[in-house]
MIBAVEX-244112 format. One record per atom (N, C-alpha, C): residue in one letter; z, y, x. Coordinates in steps of 0.1 Angstrom, whole numbers, plus 5000, padded with zeros to 4 digits. Layout:
aZYX/...
***
This chain:
m912277545197/m911077465199/m911677325202/s910877215197/s911377075199/s910877025211/s911576935216/s911176885229/s909776775227/i909176785237/i907676695237/i908276565242/i907776455236/i908076335241/i906676285249/n906976265262/n905776235274/n905876095273/v904976015268/v904975865268/v904175845282/i904875785292/i904075745303/i903875595305/i902675535308/i902275415307/i901775375321/p902375325331/p901975285344/p901275165343/a899875155347/a899175035346/a898575025361/r899074935371/r898574935383/r897774805383/a896774825392/a895774705393/a896474585398/g897074605410/g897774495418/g898674405410/s898874285413/s899974205407/s900074075413/k901174015416/k901373915424/k901573785414/g902173795402/g902373685394/g901073645386/i900173735381/i898973725373/i898073825378/k896873755382/k895773855384/k895273945374/n895174085376/n894674185366/n895774155354/k896974155356/k898074135345/k897874235335/n897874365338/n897674455327/n896474445318/l895574375324/l894374365316/l894474235306/s895474145308/s895674025301/s895974065287/t895573955278/t895674005264/t897073905258/v897373965248/v898373905239/v897973925224/l897673835217/l897073815203/l895873915204/g894973885214/g893573935215/g893574075220/e894674145224/e894674285228/e895274285242/p894474375252/p895174395265/p896374455264/l897274425274/l898674465275/l898774625274/y897874685283/y897974825284/y897774895270/q896674835263/q896274895250/q897474875239/r898174765242/r899374755231/r900374865234/s900574905246/s901575015248/s900975155244/i899675175245/i899075285238/i899375295224/n898975175217/n899175165203/n900675205198/h901675145206/h903075185204/h903175335206/a902575395216/a902875535216/a902275615207/l900975575202/l900375655190/l901275645177/e901975515176/e902775515163/e903775625163/l904275665173/l905375765174/l904775915171/k903675925171/k903076075167/k903376105152/e903776005144/e904076035131/e905576115129/y906276085141/y907776135141/y908076245151/f907376245162/f907476345172/f906176405178/e906476515185/e905376565192/e905176495204/v904076415206/v903976315216/v902676335225/k902976315237/k901676345247/k901676185253/i900576145256/i900476005261/i899676015275/w900375975285/w899775965298/w899675815305/l898575775307/l898275635312/l897875665326/t898675625336/t898375635350/t897875505356/t896675495363/t896075375366/t895175385377/d894975275384/d893875265395/d892875145390/i893075115379/i892175005373/i890875055368/e889675025375/e888475075372/e887975055358/e888374935353/e887874915338/e888475015330/i889675045331/i890375145323/i890075285326/l889675315337/l889275445341/l887875475335/n886975385336/n885775395329/n885575425315/k886875385309/k886975415293/k887575545290/k887875635300/k888475755300/k888075845288/n886775845286/n886275945276/n886275875262/e886775755261/e886675695248/e888275725240/y889075775248/y890375805244/y890575945240/k890875995227/k890976145225/k892576185225/e893276085224/e894676105222/e895476065236/v894776005246/v895375955256/v894976025270/n895876075278/n895476135290/n895476015300/i894375985305/i894075875315/i893975925328/c894975905337/c895075975350/c894975875361/e893875905370/e893775805382/e894875825392/r895275705396/r896475705405/r895975695419/s896575765427/s896175765441/s896475625449/k895775605458/k896075485467/k897475485471/e897975605477/e899375615481/e900375575471/l900075575457/l900975535447/l900775405440/s899775325447/s899275205442/s899675075447/g900475085458/g900874965466/g901974885459/d902374765465/d903174685458/d904774735460/e904874815471/e906174855475/e906675005466/i905675055459/i905875185454/i906675165440/l907775255440/l908575255429/l907975325417/t908475275404/t907975335392/t908375475391/l909575505396/l910075635397/l909175735405/d908675695416/d907775785424/d906475825416/v905975725408/v904775745399/v905075855390/v906375815383/v906875925373/v906976055378/k907676075388/k907976205394/k906676275398/q905676205403/q904376265408/q903676315395/l903676235384/l902976275372/l903676395365/i904876395367/i905776515360/i905376645367/k905176645381/k905076765388/k903476795387/e902776695387/e901176715386/e900876785373/k901576745363/k901076795350/k902076895344/k902876945352/k903777055350/k904677035337/m905276915337/m905976885323/m907276965324/s907677015312/s908977095311/s910077015312/g911077055318/g912377015321/g913176965309/s912777035298/s913577015286/s912976905278/d911876875282/d911176755275/d911676615279/i911176515271/i911776375274/i910476295279/m910976225290/m909876115294/m910275965287/l909275905281/l909475775276/l908475675284/l909075585291/l908375495298/l908075375291/f906775345288/f906375225282/f905575135293/q906175035299/q905574935309/q904674825300/p903374835305/p902574735297/p903174595296/t903874555306/t904474405305/t905374385294/s905674475286/s906474455273/s905374445262/p904974335256/p903974335246/p904474385232/f905774355229/f906374395216/f907274495215/r907274585208/r908374685206/r908774715191/n910074745190/n910574785177/n910574925176/k909674985168/k909575125165/k910875205161/r911575125153/r912775185149/r913875195160/e913975115168/e914675125180/e914475235187/i913275265191/i912875365199/i912975515191/i912575515179/i912775625173/i914275665171/d915275575169/d916675595167/d917175655181/a916675585193/a917175615206/a916675775210/l915375795205/l914875925207/l915776035201/n916076005188/n916776105179/n918176115186/t918876015191/t920076015197/t919976115209/l918976105217/l918876205228/l918676345226/l917976365214/l917576495209/l918776565201/n919576485196/n920676545187/n921976525192/d922376445203/d923676435209/d923576475225/n924276585227/n924076635241/n924776545251/k925576445246/k926276365256/k925376285265/w924176255260/w923376155266/w922176215273/k921876185287/k920776215294/k919676125294/s919875995291/s918875875291/s919375795281/a918375685278/a918575575270/a917775465276/v918175345275/v917375225281/v917575095270/s916375025270/s916674895262/s917274795270/l918074695262/l918974605268/l918774465262/s918774365269/s918874225262/s920274165267/s920874085258/s922074025259/s921873915268/v922673905278/v922673785288/v923473675282/e922873545282/e923573435276/e924073345285/s923273245286/s923673135296/s923573165309/n922673265314/n922573325327/n923573425331/h924873405327/h925873485328/h926273525345/p926573645349/p926873655363/p928073575366/f928973545358/f930273475362/f929973315365/r928473275360/r928173155363/r927273145376/m926973265379/m925873265392/m926473235405/k925773175414/k925973135427/k925073205438/r925573205449/r924673225460/r924973135472/l923973125480/l924073035492/l924273115507/t925173065513/t925473135526/t924373095535/f924573115550/f923473115558/f923372955560/d924372885559/d924472735562/d924372655550/g924072735537/g923772645527/g924972615517/e926172685520/e927372665511/e927272755498/c927472665488/c927272735475/c928672805471/i928472935469/i929773015465/i929573095454/d930573165447/d930273235436/d929773365439/f928773415430/f928273535432/f929373655429/i930073625419/i931173705416/i932473635418/d933173655429/d934473575431/d935673625424/q935973535413/q937173575404/q938473495408/g938273425420/g939373335427/g939473205421/f938473145410/f938473025404/f937173015399/e936872875396/e935672835390/e935572865376/d934672955370/d934772985356/d933972885347/m934672795340/m934072705332/m934172715318/r934372855314/r934472885300/r933172875292/p933072835281/p931772835273/p931272995273/r929973015272/r929473145272/r929973245261/q930273175249/q931073255238/q932373335243/k932873275251/k934173335255/k934173425268/l932873445274/l932673545285/l932473665280/t932673775288/t932573915284/t931073945283/k930874015273/k929374045269/k928874135281/v927674075285/v926974155296/v925374165292/y924874265297/y923474295292/y922574335305/i921274305303/i920374335313/i919274425307/r918574525316/r917574595313/r916474505308/s915974525297/s914674445292/s913274485297/g913374615301/g911874685305/g911174735295/n911774715281/n911074745271/n910774905270/f911774975272/f911675135273/f912675185281/y912375305287/y913275395294/y912875535290/m913975595286/m913575755283/m914775835289/a914375955293/a915376055298/a914776185298/y915476285298/y915176435299/y914476455314/i913476515314/i912876545327/i913576615338/d914276705334/d915076785343/d916076695350/a916676605343/a917676505347/a917076405355/i915876365352/i915276265363/i915076325376/l914576425377/l914376525390/l915476555395/d916676605388/d917976635394/d918476525402/e918476405395/e919476285400/e918576185405/n917276195406/n916276105413/n916175965407/t916375945395/t916375835388/t915775825374/l915275725371/l914675705357/l915875705347/l917175665351/l918275665343/l919275765347/p919175875346/p920375975349/p921475945338/k922775945343/k923875915336/k924476045327/p925076035318/p925175905311/p924075845303/t923975715303/t922775645296/t923275565284/k922675595273/k922875525260/k922175385262/g922775275259/g922275135258/g921875115244/v920675055243/v920075005230/v919874865231/v920474765225/v920574625226/v919474575215/h918474505220/h917674455211/h918174345201/t917774345188/t918374255178/t917574135177/e916274135182/e915274015182/e914873985196/m914773855198/m914473815211/m913073845216/i912273875206/i910973905209/i910674035217/h911474115214/h911374255221/h911974255234/s912574145239/s912974115253/s911874045261/i910774005255/i909573935263/i909174035273/n909173995286/n908474075296/n907473975304/i906174035306/i905273955311/i905273955325/d905773855333/d905773835348/d904773735353/d904673625345/d903873515349/d903073455337/i902373335340/i901373275329/i902273225318/y903373165322/y904473105312/y904773225302/d905073345307/d905373455299/d904373495288/l903073475293/l902073505284/l901973405274/y902073285277/y902073175268/y903073185258/v904273215261/v905373255252/v905173375243/a904573475249/a904473595240/a903173565229/e902273485233/e901273445224/e901873355214/v902573265218/v903173165207/v904173225197/v905073315204/v906073375195/v905373475187/g904573555193/g903873655185/g903073605172/k902673485174/k901773435162/k902873385150/q904173365154/q905073315144/q905773435137/q905773555144/q906573655137/q905673805134/s906173865125/s905574005123/s906574105128/f905974215132/f906674335140/f906674465134/i907474545139/i907274695136/i906574755147/
***
């Protein structure tokens, strides 16, 4: 029996950067709806269940409008600013009695654009290669390389964040390739998530975006503007 892909979409009401962020629109469509649409597209390739966990009344009131999406009301205990996405995911796994052999695929609404082929390939890697317990989307770090980063001491002295013993003035092309989680997707076997208490149980397969648009993550008004402008200029999978 093949594994079920449980797509979890966490859409919390509170947001410090943008009011009602998950209801904000990109190309005329709310962020949470874009993630739902991305999840629905995977049904052509896998057995998929979609779970949207939220405390947003506007979404909860539409519960009966969705036939292929399970909209779950999030408790107040799991809706605060300090709550980890891991805690939300674990609660949903236990509440819905998801099988340990199935896969959790996390779609955060703050990623408005996804490459379907990247996700399909990553899922197939997990399903067909026993080496991996999880996979995560990555963006290449260019100018903001950690060898260029600084920190300030208590009295304001500027020192290297990573002390190599010298000031690294090499051009970025000469620096070691470094990547950062893009937030586009996280996926892992459910039993591994519970056993290791992390969304990325090791070993983790890294999937590097080939297009910048898939690295866009909505945190503030500027990000929304960029997503709108770039989105109008490109076509996506």
